[in-house]
N, C-alpha and C positions, 0 to 999 in steps of 0.2 A: 361664217367664217369656219373653214375647215378646224374641226377637233379630234386628238387624238390621246388615248389614256395610256399613260406612264404608272405604273405604279411609285406610288412614294419612296420608297427605299433607294428607285436608280433616277429622281432629283437632288442632284446635290449639289451645291454652289451655284453658277449660272449657266451651267453647259448639262444637257442631258444628251448623252450617248444614244444613237438607235439601233437596236437589231435591226436582222438581214429584212426579216418580216416586216419592220415599221417603216422601215427605208423602200421595201420596193411598194409600202401602201402609199408612199408619199410619192413615191416616185410614178409608178405604171397606175394605180389608181385615180388618187389627186392630181397625178401629173404639174405637181409641183417642184420648183426650181430653189437656188441658192437665192438669198432674201423674201422672201414668200411668209405670210404669217400664218402660224396655227395656233389655234389654243389647246393648251396642254391641261387636263387634269390630273388626277395622283388615285379617285377612289376614295380619298377619307377625308374629302371636303376643299381641297385645294384647287385652285384653276391660277392658268400664267399665262400671259402672252409672251409667245417664244416664233423665232424666225430662223427658218432653215438657211442652215450656213455648213459650208465643203471645206475641209482638210484638203492639205498640198497633195496629199497621196488619194484623192478623188472620194475618199467617205464621206457622209453627210453627219452633221449632230444639228441639234437646236440650241440655241440662244436664247437664252429669258430675258426679256424687256422690261416685263412690269407682273407680277403677283396681283393678281384679280380678288377682288372678293362678291363671289356672286351669293346670291339669297334663292335659291331655289330648292332646296332640301323642307320638305314638311317637316313641322311643330313636331310631328308624332314620330316616336319611334314604335314601329309594328312588325313585330315579328309573324310570319305565315305559316302555320304545319298545313303541307297540302298532301295528304293521302295518294301515294302512287298512281299518278295516270298511263295509260298507255302512248309512247312517242311522245309525238307530235306537241297530242294535249298540253303536255307537263312541258315540252319548250314554251308554247304559247303563256301556260300559267305563269311561266319566272319570267318571259321578255315584257310580259304585259303589268305582271305586279311590279317589276323595276319600276317600269315608267309610273305606275300610280303613287311611287314614294316609298315602299318595302323596304325595310333595314336590311330583314332578315328573313331570310327563306331556307324551310327544312322540306326534304320529301320524306314522307312517312309511309312504314308499313304497316298496315293494317289486316284485319281477317278477311278485308275482300278486296286488298290490292292484286293488282295485276303480279305475278312474280316475276322477280329481277335475277338475273345472275349473278353470283356473289364472285368477290374475287378482281382481276384486271375491268374484265367488263363494267362490273359496277363504278370501278374507279376512273374508265373510262368515260362512262355518262357523267358522275359529275363533273370533269372536266370541261365537259361540252357546255352545261348547262351552267356553268362560270362563265364562259366565254359567251356564251347569248344572254347571260346581265352584263357583262363588260360592252357588248355591242345595243343594247339597247341602252344603258347609260349615258355610252357618247352620243347614242343618235337623238334621246330627248334631251340633252343637257343638262343633266343630273352631273355634281361633282363626286357624288360618292355611288361608289358601287355594292350592291347589299353582296352581304354572305348569303353565300349558296354553300349550307353544311352535307355532308356526308348524311345518307340515309339514314336516319331512325329507326326503330320500333316504337311506336306509340306510348308504350308504359315509356320509353326513356323521357320521349318528349315532354309525357303531361308533368312531370320533376320539376322540369326546367321551366315552366310557366314564372312571367314575370308579368309584374302590375297587372292592370283587368286581364281576362280572359275569358274566352265567348268563342264557343264551338256549333255549327250550323248541323241543323239535323231537320230531315225531312219530316220526320214522325213530330216534331215540335209545336203546339198548339201557340205557342205563346210568340208574338210575332218580336221581330228583331226591333223596331222604335219603341219597344216598351223596353226592352234587355238592354235598349243603349242609353234608356234614361234612367238607369241604375249603376252606372260605370263611370269612373273616374280615368282617362286614358295617360293623366299626365306621366305617372311612372312607368309607364308602357303599356304596349296595348298587344297581346297575343290572340291571334285568329284562328281558328281550325277548323279544318274541309276536308270531308270523305273524300276516294276514289270514287271510281263508278257507279259503283253497288254502296255508296252510301256505310255508315257506321253502323254495326251493332248495337242492338239496346245495351247489352254490358259494356261495349267501347263509351257511349254516350254516358254509362253509370258511372264508368272511371273515371271519366273526365269531371263527372261533376265532382267526383270524392276530391279533387283535386283541387276544384275552387270554381273550373270554370260554370261559365251560365253558357245555359242554351238557348238557342233561338232559333224560329222556323222565319222562312222565306214566304209565306204567303202558299196557295190552295196549286201553283203550278210544280210541278215536279221538276227543277233546273240540270242542266245539267251541270258533273262535276268541276267543270272550268269556268261555263257561265257564273255559279255559285259564289265562287273565290273570287272573280274578278268582281261580281256585283257587289259583293259585302264589302272589299275593301275600299269600293267604290263610295260605297254609302257613306263607310268610315270616315273620310278624307274628306268628303263633303260635308259631315256634322260634326266631325272635332280639327280638323287637319287645314289644309290651303287649296283644294278642291272647289271649283267655282267661286 
């Protein structure tokens, strides 16, 4: 059944007014008409069975028929801190991290990050990342859209760590499997992965001083996007609902 994301603040009562972009998507892309059913999710855990209806002036809206109670969210509350990556790589991490159940994604500026323009360009980029997360949540059946935050400096992110905190570093000999045995993810789990050039030793030391445990992923040096998604997959397999 087709799925549509509508923010929770716009779902009031038993009717959902559609914005022009959503109405076009219903008509032009999905080719739906009055009487057809869709699933609506609000990005905060709510999901509804709704029917497409038409007003007498020709406008369309959704009429809620039933509130659903799906159980598709991971029991883990995972924050992914990702050092800024080049264009498509950052989009890939956000898309796949959404599919893998992340709750919060934070783009981070590190000493080896590719520079990004400030101001309007930065704001537009964050908006695009948020749309990518919304679309990925729609496609994979999630009821929660992860929060994609504005770009943080590394030090600002480190002081926000909640629950268990883990940083990947290619220079660390301690394997991930050993480090995972030392953590309790139930209060939340913060994962930190560097950009294409990795973290500097000073950045890793700073993370350790803020309570982050350091782990390696083995002898092969992985691309940044591979490391991030590999780590998230392993964590969901060990502690969460993957597999």
